[in-house]
N, C-alpha and C positions, 0 to 999 in steps of 0.2 A: 383065286381071289374072291373074298366074300363081298357081300353087298352091305353098304352102310345104311344108317337109319333113314337117310334121304331117299333110298331106293335107287340110287344111281349105279347101274351095273358097271363093274370095273373100277370103281372108286375104292381105295383102300379103307378098310373099316378100322376105326379106333375106338377103344373103350377106356374110360378113365375111372380108376378105383381110388377111393379115399378111405382112411381108417374109420372115422365116424364124424358125422355132422351134428354135433350136439353142443358146440360152443363157438365163441367168436375169437379168432386169433389169426396169426399170420399164415398158418397152414391152410386154413379155410379160405383166406383171401387168395392164395395161390390156386386152390382147387377151382374157385370161381373164375380166375383168369384162364386156367386150362380149359374149362368148359366153354368160355367165350372164344378161345383160340380154335377149338374143334367143335363147332356148333352141331355137327351131325353125330358126335360120339355118343355112345351109350354111357350112362353114369351109374356108378355102383358105390355103395357103402354098407357098413354093417348096421349102424343106427342113425336115424334122422329125427331130430327134435326141432321142428320149425320154430318153436318159441325160444329155443336156446341158442340158435345160430343166426346167420345173416338172413334178413327177409328176402334178399334177391334170389335165394334158392327156391322160393315158393313156386316160381314159374318153370322150374326144371323138372324133367321126368327122371327121378332118382330111384333106382332099384335098391331095395334094402334086403338084409338077411332075415331069417326067421326070428332072430333075437329082437328085432324091432317091434314084435308083437307085444313085448313085455314093457309096460310103461315105466316101471322102476329102472330098467336098463337104459331107457332113453334119457331119463332125468339124471341118472348117476352111472355114467358109462364106465367108470373105473371098476365097478362091480363085475364087469364082463371080461376084465383083463385075462383071467385064467382060461376063458373059453373062446377068446377072439382068435387064437392061433388055429384051433381045429375048425372054427367057423370059416375063416378065410381059406384054409387048405381044402375045405369041402366045396369051395366055389370054383367052377371052371367057366371061363369066359372065352367064347370063340370070337376072335377078332384078329385082324392082321397084326395089330400092335395093341398091347395093353399097357397103358401108362399109369403107373401106381404112384399116387401121392401119399407117401408113407412116413410115419414116425414110429414104425415098429410092427405094423400088422398087414397093411394092404399089399406089401411086397410078397406075401405068401399066397396070393391068388394064383391059381393054375390057369394055363392057357396053351392052346396049340400054336399060337402065333409067337411073335417076338414080345419080350417083356422089357420095358424101360421103367426104371425106378427113379422118381424124383424124391430123394431122401431129405426130409427136413431135419432129421437127426436119428441116429440109432436109438432104439428104445431106452428112454431115460430110466425107467423103473427096473430095467434089467442090468444096466451098466453104470448107473449113477443113483443108486437107491437112496443113499443118505441125503443127497442133494434134493431128490425128488420128494421123498417122504418128509424131510425135515428132521430136526433133532428130537430125541426123546426127552422131553422136559421133566419127566418124573425123576430123572437122575440128577437134575440140576436145580429144580425148583419144586420141592416136595411140599411147600407150605400151602395150606388151603387159602383161597382168596374168594372174593365175590364172583370171580369168573371161573370158579373151579368146575362148574358144570360144562362150560364150553371147552375148557382145557382137557377135562376128562374125555369128552367126546372126540376132540382132535387127537388125543394120545391113543384112544382106542382105535381110531381109524388108522393111525400109524402102526400100531401093534398088529392089527389084522393084516395090513399091507406087508409088513416085515415078515410075518409068519407065512403068508402066501408066497412071498419071494423066496424064503428059505426052502420051502417045499417044492415050488414049481420052477424056481430060477434055473437050475441046471437043464431040465428038459426043454424049457422055453428058449434058453440060449442056443441049444442044439438046433431046435426048430428055426430059430431066427437066422442062424448061420446058413442053414440049408436054403431058406427062403431067399436070403441075400445072394447066394451064389447061383440061384436059378435065373437071375436076371441076365439079360444080354447087354445091358448098359446101365450105368449109374450116373445120375446127375445130382447136384446138391446146391445149396444156397450160398455157401461161404467157404473160405479156405479153412476155417476152424472145423467145419463139418467134413470137409474133404480129408483133413487129417484124422478126424474121429472115425470115418469110414475105413480109412486105410488101417488104422490101429485095430479096429474091431473086426473087420472082415477080410483084410488083406486085399481090398479092391481099390482101384483108382476111379475117382468120380470127377467128372467135369464140373467146374464151378459155373453155375448159371444163376446169377442173383436176380430175384424177382423185383419188380418195380414197386414204388410206393403205391399202395392199394387205394388210398383215399385221395382223390383229386381235390385241390382247393376250389375248383370250379364246380359249384353245386349249391343247393339250398343250405342255409344256415339257420339255426334256431338258438336264440339267446337262452342260456341256462339261468333261471331265475335265482336271484340272491348272490350272484357272483360278480365281482368287479375284476377287471383285467390286472395282469401283473403277477400272477401266481405261477408256481412250478406245477407241472403236469406230469403225472405218473399213470401210464396205461399198461395194465398187466392183469392176467388172470391171478387171482389171489391164492397162490399156492406157496408153500414154504420156500421153494428154491428161487422164487421171484424176488425175495428179500424186500418186499414192499414195507414191511414193518420197520426195517432199517431206515428207509427213506422217511417214514412218518416220524421216527425219533430224531433223525438228522435235522429236519426242518426247524425244530425247536431251538437249535443252536445257531440259526442264521437270523440275525436281528431283522424283524419286520417281515420275514418270509412267510408265505402261505403255500399250502399244498392242496391240489385237487387230485383225487385218485379215481380212475375209471376202471371198472372191472369188478368181478365177483369171484367167489370161490371159498373153499373150506378154511382158509386162513383169515377170513374176514373178522372173526371175533377177536383174534389176537391183535389185529391192526387197530380195531376200534378201541381196544384197551390202551394201546400204546399212543394213540393219536391225541394230540392236544386240541385246543379250540381253534387253532389255525389250520386244521386239516379237515377237509370235507370229502367223504366217500360218496360217490354218485351211483355206484353199481354200473350196470350196463347202460349205454346210451346209444342212440341211433346216429347215423352218419351226419345228419344235419346239426345235431348238438355237438358232435365231435369236431366238426369243422370250426364251429364257434369257439370251442375250447382250445384248439390249437392256435387259432388266430389271436386270441386274447391272452395267451400264456406268455410268461417270461422265457421259459425254457422247459424242455422235456427232461425228466430225470428217471434213471433206471439203475438199480444195483444188482440186476440179475445177470448171470452168465447166459447170454443169448446165443442160440445157434446162428441167427442172422439178425442184424441190426435194422429191422424194418421201421420201427417207430421213429428213429432219428431222421430217416429219409422223409417220412411224412411230415415231421416237424419242420424240416428244412424247406419243404414245399411251401410252407407258410412263413418262411423267413425266420424261423426260431431255432436257436442252438440247442444242444443236448448236453446233459451231464450224465455220463455213463461209466460203467466199469470198463477199464482199459483191457479187455480180454474178450475172447470168443468172437462172435459175429460182428460186434461193434467195431472191431479193428478194420473191417472192410468198408464200413459205411460212415464212419466219423473221422474227421481229420482234426487231431488235437490242436487246439488253439485257433483253428479256422472255422470249423463247423460245430465245435463242441469242446468240452473239457473232460478229460479222463481222470478217474481216481483209481488207486491201485488195488484196494480191497473193499469188499462189501461190508464195511464196518462204519458205525455212526460217525466217528470223527473224520474219516476220509471223505465220506459223502458230504458232510456239512462243509468241509473246507473247499471242496470243488464247487458246491453250490454258491458259496460266498464269492469265490473267484469269478464265477460266471456273472454274478450280479454286478461286479466291478469292471467288467470288460465290455467294450462296445463291439457290437456284432453287425456285419454288413449283410442286410437282408438279400440283396442281389447276389452276393457270393454264395449264400446259403441256398438260394433257389437254383442257381446255376449248378451247384453240386448235385442237387436232387435230380436235375434234368438228365444227368449222365446215366441214370437208371430208368430207362424208358420202357413202357409196356410194348411198343412196337418191336424193339430190338429183342426183348425176351421172347415174344411170340414168333418172331422170324426165326430165331435159333431153335426153338422147340419144334417148329414145323420142319426145319432142316433135319433135325435128329430123327423125327418120325419117318421122314422120307428115306433117310439113309437106312433105317431098320427095315422098312418095307422092301427096299432094293435087295437086302440080304436074305429075305425070307424065301 
């Protein structure tokens, strides 16, 4: 039995490994919750950019890989995708249980102890490249426009990514399968991801949905220039998030407004598609986000999500969601009770669902009661049980 960071002899040691801490998203929220659940665990990641991720991590002792010494990698983590696999394979962590918070990389960490993987999703760029990289618009829109520089830049990014995937995809998929099968136990966030893990790796994963990460109890800060009653879209601005579709759809809903929170390489396309009734805020802190949720009409997302976290956050504030009726949203949204589903991420379908939502009356109490079913204590209780069970098997 090793000694944990608290120095208590005989206490099982736990280490938590995350892919990279360079952005703000659901996976990073889960990492924060895991660190809170195991306060004596050692924390590991490949890249850590304090300015790009949640400020709460600043008080944690996070061990990084040698890649973190290169500032460009911290700011643009996707450049490291071809070398993250050997980087994690080279890392050996001695602990009774290593808990890997993984979307495709951390599960490659080696250990002499037990390995538990909390899989947010099998690596998207290895198994869903078209969705992750977005369409090649040079084939469909060759005409020069005033935004040609931005389009050329984004298409170049996609071309480089596609080339790298073509060359490195087969060996990285082999590595990924070996990394997955090295785990003693798999957990995941939704039934959609359990199905994906089964299809990708042939492994069974226990579904353990994380709680809403943002509590409505906390400081709020008014966002200047906004009045209540808008649709709210919270997403990293990547092609597969389909935020541009939402920006175009809101124009077809009379009187509707849209506020977008998030940033990413697809921002230029969204700015081009957005009308005067759309406002892009970029990243915001939790105080502003609470105000945005509370003053919104509804959340809207046209992305295929691994886990429907933001609808639960919206429900905490008594707000419904307009979401794609697929993926992780099927676990966290009840159509007609806590939100409205649309069938496809196309402008007409999204606009129709948004208009239906504005014409329906929603019960704030029912929405909040739905969110309360996904509690942090129950998640933490189960993850502690899992770790204890693996320690007993070591």
